[in-house]
C-alpha positions in Angstrom: 173.2 74.9 135.0 172.4 76.9 131.9 169.4 79.3 131.5 167.5 79.0 128.2 165.9 81.9 126.4 162.5 81.9 124.7 164.0 81.8 121.2 165.8 78.5 121.9 162.5 77.0 123.1 160.6 78.4 120.2 163.0 76.9 117.8 162.8 73.6 119.6 159.0 73.4 119.5 158.2 75.2 116.3 159.3 74.2 112.8 159.0 77.3 110.7 159.9 76.6 107.1 159.3 80.2 106.1 162.0 81.5 108.5 165.5 81.1 106.9 167.2 81.1 110.4 165.1 78.2 111.5 167.0 75.7 109.4 170.3 76.5 111.2 168.9 77.2 114.6 166.4 74.4 115.1 169.1 71.6 115.2 171.1 73.7 117.7 168.0 74.1 119.9 167.4 70.3 119.7 171.0 69.7 120.7 170.8 72.1 123.6 167.6 70.6 125.0 168.7 67.1 124.3 172.0 67.5 126.1 172.8 66.1 129.5 173.5 69.6 130.9 171.1 71.0 133.4 168.8 73.7 131.9 166.8 76.3 133.7 163.7 78.0 132.2 162.7 81.1 134.1 158.9 81.6 134.4 159.3 84.9 132.4 160.6 82.8 129.5 157.5 80.6 129.8 155.3 83.6 129.6 157.1 84.9 126.6 157.0 81.5 124.9 153.2 81.4 125.2 153.0 84.8 123.6 155.3 83.8 120.7 153.6 80.5 120.0 150.1 82.1 120.1 150.8 85.4 118.3 153.3 84.2 115.7 152.4 80.5 115.2 148.7 80.3 116.2 149.1 77.7 118.9 145.8 76.9 120.6 145.8 76.6 124.4 145.8 72.8 124.3 148.9 72.9 122.0 150.8 75.2 124.3 149.8 73.1 127.3 151.2 70.1 125.5 154.5 72.0 125.0 154.6 72.8 128.7 153.9 69.2 129.7 156.7 68.0 127.5 159.1 70.7 128.7 158.6 70.0 132.4 159.0 66.3 131.7 162.4 66.6 130.2 164.9 65.1 132.7 167.6 67.8 132.3 165.2 70.8 132.5 164.1 72.8 135.6 161.2 75.1 135.0 161.0 77.9 137.6 157.9 77.3 139.8 157.0 74.4 137.6 153.8 73.5 139.5 152.5 77.0 139.0 153.3 76.7 135.3 151.4 73.3 135.1 148.5 74.7 137.0 148.4 77.8 134.8 148.4 75.6 131.7 145.4 73.8 133.0 143.5 77.0 133.6 144.6 78.2 130.1 143.1 75.1 128.6 139.9 75.9 130.3 139.8 79.4 128.8 141.9 81.8 130.8 144.6 83.9 129.2 147.9 82.2 130.1 149.5 85.2 131.6 146.4 85.8 133.7 146.5 82.2 134.8 150.1 82.5 135.9 149.3 85.7 137.8 146.4 83.9 139.5 148.2 80.7 140.5 151.2 82.6 141.8 148.7 84.5 144.0 147.3 81.4 145.6 148.0 82.5 149.2 145.9 85.6 148.7 142.2 86.0 149.6 141.3 87.4 146.2 142.8 88.8 143.0 141.6 92.2 141.8 141.5 93.3 138.2 139.8 95.7 135.8 139.7 92.9 133.2 136.1 91.9 133.7 135.2 90.0 130.6 138.3 88.1 129.7 139.5 87.4 133.2 137.2 88.1 136.1 134.0 86.6 134.6 135.9 83.5 133.2 137.6 82.9 136.5 134.3 83.2 138.4 132.7 80.6 136.1 135.7 78.3 136.7 135.6 78.8 140.5 139.3 79.7 140.8 141.1 80.2 144.0 141.7 82.9 144.9 138.5 84.3 143.4 139.0 87.1 140.9 136.9 90.3 141.2 136.6 93.8 139.8 136.8 96.6 142.3 133.5 98.3 143.0 133.1 102.0 143.8 132.7 102.7 147.5 
């Protein structure tokens, strides 16, 4: 099995005509992902891929979720903790930051998730009724 880095996935999913390396790297990325060899995608690579596609290529949450759905559906690809990735993508579509969604779904066995990110995370998660619930610590 071969582990795949973020840049290979980015080249596979993003056609960037402004980047001169894209012309030579994209076909190689397609060959890699289209091969019959087993490929492993660490969850850290998935986190970085979301950042790259959002920050550099303006992917919307629904676009990134579609990328993940395609990726986990490839027969030769194993995405680490794929169910958490799919669940996080669903929360991301509903408005949570993808990294926060991954943190949350990977904490599913906990009673609650504590953060100082009230507006972007805690309030949104509360409106969504996530499990575990997300809260901001209060002074004692």
